[in-house]
N, C-alpha and C positions, 0 to 999 in steps of 0.2 A: 755751725757744725756741732754734732753731738759730742758729748764728753765720753771718750772711749773707755775711761776708767770705770764708767757706770754700766758697761755692757757685760753680760755673761752669756756666752754661747755654750749651752750645756746639752748633753744627751742623757736619756734615762735608759739603762740597759740591764738585762738580767736574764735568768732562765725562764722558760715557759711557766706561766702561772705564779710568778713571784709577786706580781702586782704592779708592773710598770705603768700600764695604761691607767689603772685606778689612781696611782700616785700622780700621774700627769693631770688627770681630771681634778684632783684635789688642789693641785697647784693653781690651775685655771680658776677654780672656784674662790680660793683664798685671795687671789690677786684681782678678783672682780671681773675676769674676762668672760665668765659664764655665770648665769644666775641659778641654773638647775644642773646638778651633777647627773650625768648619764652613767649607768652601770654597765660594765662589760657583759655581765651575765644576762642583761636584758637586751644586749645588742645596741645600746644607745650612747656609747661613749663618743666624745668629740673626735678623737684622733683615729678611732677605728671606723672609718666612714665607708669602706668598701663593703658591698653586699656580702662577700665571702668572709670578711672579718666579723661582721655583725652576727652572721649565722654560726660560725665556728667558735666565736669567743676568743679568737687569737689575733695578734697583730701580724700582718703580712708585709706591709710596706711602712717605711718610716714616715712620720708626718711631722711637719714643723708648725709650731705655734709661738706667738710672742705675747709677753705679758710684763707687768711692772710690779716690783715689790721694793718698798722703801727707796723710791727714786732711782732704782736700778732697772734696766731693761733686760729681761730674760728672753733669749731665743731658745726655745726648748724643742728638742727632737725626741719623739717617742719611738723606740726601735722595736723590731720583733725579737722574740726570744727563741723561736723555733730554729733548729740547726739548718733547715733547708733554706732559710732566708738570711743566713749569716752575712751575706754581701751587704744587706741594708745596714747592719751594725758597723761593718768594716768601713763602708764609705761615709757613714755619718761621723764616726770617730775621727776620720781623716780630717774633717773640716771643723771639728769642735775644739774648744779650748779647755773644757772641763766636763766631768760626767758625774752621774750619781749611779752607783752600782746598787741595785735593789736585791736583797736576799730574803727568802721566805723564812720566817721565824721557826717553822717546824721542818721544812725541807732542807734548809741550810744551803751549803755550797753544792749546787747540782751540776751535772755534766756541762750544760751549755754555759753556766756561769764561768766555768774554767776557760772555754773557748773565747768568750767575750772579754774576759779579764786579760787573756793573752793578747788579743787584738789591741786592747787599750794600752797594754805595756809596750807593744810594738809601736803604737802611735804616740807614746810618751804623753798620755793625757792624764792630767791631775784628776783625782776622784774623791768624792765623799762616799761613805757606805751608809745605806739605810736598811736596817733589819726590820722588815715589814711583817704584818700578820701576827703580831705578838698576842692577839686575842684568840688565836686558833689553838685547837687541841694539840698538845705535844710541842708547843712553841717554847724555845729556850734560847734567850739572847746570848748567854755565855757560851753555850755549845757552838752557836753559829760563829762567834768571834774566834773561838779556838780553831774552827774549820778554815776560816779565812787565813789564819796563821799557817796551819799545817798543810792544807790542800793547795792554797794559792801562793803560799810563801810570802804573804803580804803582812804589813804591820798595821793593825787597826788601832787608831788612837781613840779610846772610848770617851765620848763627849757627853753621852746621856746614859742613864741606867733605868731599866723598867721598874715601875712600881706595880707589883703584882704580875701574874702571868695568866694566860688562857682567859677564862671568863672573868677573872679578878683583875685584869689589866686595866688600870684607871688613869695612868699618866707616867711621867718621866721625871727623873732628877737631872737637872743641869749640873754636871760635875764641876764646871768652871765657876759658876756663881753660887753653887751649893744651895740652890732653891728647887722646890718641887712644883711641877706644873700638873694640876689635877683637873681632868675633864669630867663634866657631869654626864648623866645618862641620856641627854637629849640627842646626842650624836651630832651636835652643831660644833664646828671647829672653834668658833669664837667663845664658846661657853666653858672657859677654864678659869681656875684661880691659881695664884702663885702663893705657895705656903712654905712653911719650914719642912725640912726633910723628915719623913716618918722616923720615929725613934729607932726602929730595928734596922734602919739603913744608914745611920749617921757614920758608923765606923767604916763601912764599905765605901761610902761616898768620899770620906776623907782619904782613904787609901788610894782610890782611883784618881783623886785630884793630885796627890803626890806624884803618882805615875805620870799623869798628864803633863805636869809641869816639867818633870825631868826629861821626858821624851821631847816635849816642845822645845825646850831650851837647847837641845842638841843642835838645833838649826843655827844657834848663835853661841859660838864657843866662849866668848868673853863673858856673856851673861851666865852661862852654865858654870864657869869656874867660880865666879863671884857667889853664885847660889850655893854651890857645893861647899865653899869655904865659910858659908854662913854670913857673908857680908851683904847679902841682897835678899829682899823679899820682893819678887817680881810683881809688878802691877798687872792688872787685867789687860791693859793695852799692850804691854810688853809680851805677855803670853800669847795674845791674839796675833801679834806681828810675827812671832816665831812659828805659830801654827800655820799661818798663811805662807810663810817662806818654805817650811817643811813640806806642806801640801803641794806647793808649786814644783818643788824639786823631787817630788814622789818619794820622800823619805818615809812618809806614813800617810794613813788615810783616816781623817776624822770620821768617827763612826757614831751614827744616831740610831734611835729605835722608835718604834711606834706602830700604829695601825692606820694605813691610808683609808681603808674602807670605813673605819669608825671615826675618822677625822682626829686621831690623837697623835701628837708629836710632830705635826707637819710644819708649824710655824718655826720651830727651832731649826728644821732642815732648810727652810727658805732663808732664814737669817745666816745659816752657815754658807749657803751659796754666795751670798753677798760678802760675807766676812773672809772666806777662805779660798774660794775658787778663783782662778786667775781671770783678769780681763784680757781682751785680745792683745793689748800691748805688753802684758806680762809674759806671754808665751814665747818660746824660741821661734824666730821667724822661719817660714817655710823655705827650704832650699830650692835654688833654681838649678836646672840641668841643661845639658846640651841635647841635640836631637836624638842621640843614642841613649839618653837617660843617665849619663854620667854627671855627677855634681860639678858645678862650675866654681863653687866656693862663694857665690853671691847668694843673697837672700831677699825675700819679699818683705821689706820692712812694713809693719802695720802702721800706716799713717795716711791721713787724708791728703797730705801734701805731695806724696809720691806719685809716680805715673801709675795708671790703672793696671792692676793685676788681679785676676780672679780664677777660681777653679769651678768648673761645672761638675757637680758631684752626683746629680740625679736628674733623670729625665722622665716625665710622666705625661700621659695623654689624658686630658679630661674633657669635659663638655665644652670648654672654651677654646680648645686647641692644645698645642704642645707647650708644656711648661719646662723650662730649663732651670733647675735649682742651682744657685750660684753662691759661693762664699767669696766675698770681696776681701782680699788681703791688703791691697794698697790702693790709694787714690780714691776718686769719686766717679760715679756713673750717673749721667743725666739722660732723661728721655730725649731721643733724637741723636745721641752720640753714636759715632761709628767705632766699632770694636773689631779686633782681629782674632780669629780662631787660629792659634799658633799651630795646631795639629794639621789643619787642612790648608792653611795659607789664605783662607777667604776672609773678606771683611763684610760686615753688615751693620745696618743701622738698627739701633734699639728702638722698637716701636712702643711696646708697653712693658712696664715692669710693675711688680706688686709684692706686697708682703703677705705671706700665707698665714691663714688661721685655719689649720687642718684643710677642709675642702672649700673654705671661703677665702676671699682675698680682699685686700685693700690696695687700691691703685696708688703708685708712688710716682713722683716726678724726678726724684734723685735718691741715690743711696751712696754710702761711703764705706771706707775700710772698716771691717768688723761686722758689717751687715750680712745677713743671710736672706737672699731675696729670690724671686722667681722671675725670669724673663719670658714673656709670652711670644710664641710663634717664631722662634729662631729658625732660619732656613739653611744655615751653612753646615748642615750635617754634623751638628755638635753631638759628641758622645760623652758618656761618663768618663771623667778623668781628663777631658780636654782643658787646656789653658786658654782663657780669654784675656786679651791685653790691649794696650794702646798700640794702634798700627804703626806709630812712629818709633816705638820702643818694644820690638818683639822679644818675648822671653818665654821660657817653658818652666812651669812648676813641676815639682817631683810627681811622677805619675802614680796611678794606683795599680796594684797587681791583684788580679782576681783568681780564686781557685778554679780549677778545671772541672767541668761536669763529669759525673761518674755513671749516670744512668740515662738510657735513651728509650723512647717509644716511637713507633711509626704511626703516622696519622694520615687519613685520607678523608676529604669532605664527603658527607652522606650524599649530597647531590652535586653533580658535576659543575653546576653554575656557580658554586661557592668557591671554586679553586682560586680565582683572582682575589676575591674578598679575603680568603684565608691568608694569601700571600701578603697583602697589605697589612692585615692585622698582626701577623707574626712579625713583620718588619718593624712595626711600632713597638711590639713587646720586647724584641731583641735589643732595641735601642734603650729601653727602660732598664733592662736587667742584664748586666754583662755575664752572669753565670748561666743564662738561658741561651742556648745556641740552636741553630737550625741548619740542616743540610739536606740535599736531595740525593737519595741513593741512585747512582747512575744506572745500576743494573735493573732495579725494580721500578724506578721512577717514584718511589714513595718519599714522602717528606718525613725526615727524622728529627724529632725534638729531643734535646739533651738538657739535663738539669742536675740539681744537687741531691735529689731524692724523690721518692714516690709522691709525697705531699706537694712538693714544688711543682711537679709536672701535672698533678691532679688539679691544682689551683689554676695553672695556665690553661688547661683544657676547659675548665669551668668559665674562665674569663672570656675565652674565645667564643664559647656558646652564649653567655649572657650579655657581655658587653658588645661583642661584634656580630652576634647572630649567626655564628658558623657552627653547625653540628658536625661532629667528627666521629669517624670509626677509628677506635684506638687499638693498635696492635699490642701484643704482650711486651713487657719491658725487656730491654736488651742491655747487657752489661758491656761496659767499655773495656773489653779484653785488650791486652797488648802482647807483643812477641819480643823475645830476646834470644841470646845465644848462651851456650854453656861451656864451649871449648875454644881454645886458641887455635887458629889455623894460619899456617905460613903458605902463601899461595902466589901465583903469578898469572897475569892476564895480558894478552896482546890484542889490541884492536887494530885491524888492518883492512883497508878497503881501497880497491883500485878500479876506477871506472872512467877511463879517458881523462886526460888532463891531470891535475895534481890529485894525489890520493889522500888517505887519512892514515896516520900511523901513531900509535901510542902504546908503550909497553910499561906496565907497573909491577913491581914486586912489593908485596905488602904482608903485614900481619894483622889479622882481625882477632880481637879478643874481647871477652865480656868486660864491661866497664863497671865502675862502682854503682851501687843502687842510686837512682835519681840523678845520674850524671848525664843522661841523654846521649848525645853523640859527641865524641871528641876525636879530633884529627891531629896527627903530628907527623913530622917528616925528619928522617935521619939520613937523607940522601947526601952523599958527599961526592965531589969530583964531577958534578954537572951531568951525570947520566940522564937526569930529568931536570931541565932548566927550571929555576925558581918560579919563573912567571907562570908555569903551568900548575903549581901547587893549588891555587884557589879553584881552578877548574876541576881538579881531581877531588878536592874536598866537596865542591858543589855536587859532583856526580854521586858520590857516596851518600851525602846528606839528603839529596833529592829522592833516594830510594828508601829512606827510613820510614816514609809514610805508609808503605805497603809491604807487609811481611810475606814470607814464602809459604807459611802454613795455612792461614785463613785470611790474609789480606789486612790484618790489623797493623797499626803503626808499631815500629820496632823501637825498643828503649835500651839504653845503657850498652852502647857498643863503642869500642875504641878501635880506630884504624891507624896503623903506623906504616908509613911509606918508607922503605929503606933502599930501594934500587929501582931500576927500570931502564928504558932505552928510548931514544927519539931519533927522528929523521930530519935532517936539516931543511928539507923542502916540505915533506908531507905532514909533519907534526904541527898540531894547532891546539888551541884551548878546547875546541869542540871535540877533537879526537881523544884527548885525555879525559874529558868529561864522560864521553861514551865508553871509554875503557873502564872507568871507575864504576859506571852503571853495570856493565857486563860482569865486572869483578864481584860486585855485590850479589848479583843473581847466582854466580857460580859458587861463591864461598859460603854464603849464609846457610844453605841446606847442609853443608858439610860440618858447620860449626855447632852442631847440636841445637838446632832451632827449637824453641820451647814456648808454649803459651803461658802467659802469666795473667793473674786476675786481681781486681781491686779487692783489698781486704779493708773492712770497715772497723773502726773502733766503736764498739757497741757498749752502751751503758744502760743496764736494765734495773729498774726498781721494782721489787716484789715484796708483798707481805711475807712474814716469816714462814707461814705454813705452806708456801708454794715454792720455796727455794729449790728443793730437789727436782720438781717438775721442770722448772725453768732451766736449770743447769743441764738436765738430761736432754731437753729440747735443743739447747745451744750446741751440745756435743753432737747431736744428730745432724745439725746443720754445719758440721765440720768446724765448729768454733773452738778456739783455744781460750780457756778460762784464765783470766789474768789475776783475779783477786776478788775477795768479797769484803764488804764493809757494812757492819751491822749498825743500823741507826735505831731511833726510838720506835718509828712506825713501820720498819721493814728493813730489807737488805738491798744494798746496791751491788750488782754483779758486773764486773768489767770483763769484756771478752773481745778477742779479734775474730771476726767472722767474715767469710767471703760474701761479697754483695749478692752474688747469684742465689745464695741460700736465704736471703733476708726478705724476698718479696712476700707481701701479705703477712709479715710477721706480727703486725699490730693486732690483727684478728686472732691469731693463735695465742698471743700473750694474754689478750683479754679473756679468751675462753679458759685458759689455764688458771688465771688468777681471779676469776669471777669479776672481771672488769676493773680490778684495782691496780693492775700492773701498768707501768709506763716505761718507755725507752727512748733513747736518742742515739743517733749514730752519725759519725762523720768519717770521711776518707782517711785512711792511715797510710797504707803503702801497697805496692804490688808484690805478689808472691807466686811461685810456680803452681800451675794447676796440676792436680793428680791426673794420671793417664786417662782414666775413664771419662773424666770431665772434659779433658782436652779433646779426646776422640769425638765425643758427642757434639762439642761446639764446632769442630772442623766439619763434621758430617752435616750439621745444620746449615752452616754457611754454604757448603757445596750444593746442598738441596735448594737453598734459596736462589743461588746463582742459576741453577738448571731451570727452575721454575720461571725466573725472569727471562731467560733466553727463549723459552717456549712461547711466552707472551709476544 
């Protein structure tokens, strides 16, 4: 059995273009897993192996690689930075024990860094910080660490200081050992010397060491008291033990600096992964839940001696078949074992399993707690987030929750013969990506694809064309509008039907009122005296809830409605659950139009970066798009503008932004909330829906 204390399951995550994939390449080169580093800008990096990734120079799907450093095994996952692929970051963080947050030395804490940091906080993942690209124009290590404090509300524990900046960046000072690591101009990672600290940095280095010791010792109160009373000069081992404890408890984040592209500062980062990030046994064990997702109070203990428990966190389809990526939390798994999928109740035999090296694989005969592996060709309809376990000891691990798609497009194959091929391909893609959804429009017969943004859907259409050979005609993007109500209504509805034999009767008196934002649908009952027997309450709730999918204005789902039942009537013979369910359905149709039905639209949190001389144009354009400007933040190389803008106004925005800023502007956006549509927009949307329905009927 492998020694679990020597395992490090880590993820590399950051904003677009902060240098995650390059950092991963350098780790693989330094640990001897690859002999030639491939560059992202040449489309040749190890972990960006999809055609679309190589072409666009971005990471789209997370990739897993394993390597060794100082007798420790690293399972590294390189994740995407683009907001449309956030699901990849979220599901990777869910199964990792530690992470490295990479920040660009000149860009600093960017919009997507905040989202990823929030996900890591939610998953309680210990992290190191690596401030990268210190050789770039405008790079400033100290400014980035200030942003980490102010924007992310995190506590960076500064472990290395840069020697020189921009073109003069030559190495780093190790604050703990008070030594300088200086690299020569060959660009080779191993060509460095360890020297004394440059004279002009001695005072700074001493000050940061003092801060480091005081912060680190906060993890051990007894040592801190002795140190403050002057009774103790802590040893390097004691300080490291405190840093490790504080990192694991997320009190602070050891912060390193360097340039991955120029191979400077990487060894210290790898040493820090060994020294400070937790092994699988150091992390709080995963909670177990019941079928409804409520915690049972039990946990999946990380040990090879326990019964088998694992989480399927990613499914991909490649040239060898379907791969199910699995994080094993407890027990061992051998080739030929039978395992149970707790979500479907089906068992199956494990045929082949392998360790992934990006798109290559090494076959395995067994794996154990702490491992991240891929099982080939599972048949039991495994989906992301399903628990795999020992059939004799069925359990369920805490599930994953994914964000809902906000944008849709309609697609039809160019030639009729491709319809079946398209169906099979989309089925595989939906299994791979829980934020990508598909449905068929019953009126028009069109296939509707929904996702997290324009880029997300653009890549999906590209994959369908290249990987599966399905050419599509793509309709214009559609927004996921919703409906709600604005007024409280007190109403009554009676469902009565008599047609020979026993009839149907159900009378309900109820109040319908607008709910709190994001509350969905809530039902309560104040009936006293038995005018409506208790056993019919679930049927009434089911009737109202079943109608929430189709609003009265344009057929969009209805959000944030409260229904309170306060009286009614029943018949001893003719009343039944079905009668009361039908009464509730009729009541919904009758009352919602009277309750001030209103169309609401998704509002996006938009973060735009623009050079100083184009700020006025960008703000003017956002205002024209009905945007609410939330604030401006001036940086060294430009200004960040935060705004809330309706999604319907953001289509094609990247083209406009590039034109306005001569190609130098960037933006990212993510869903924020729903807000009422102005009347003119509402009328246009409703008219368009009616037109589509009429056209579909003619067909």
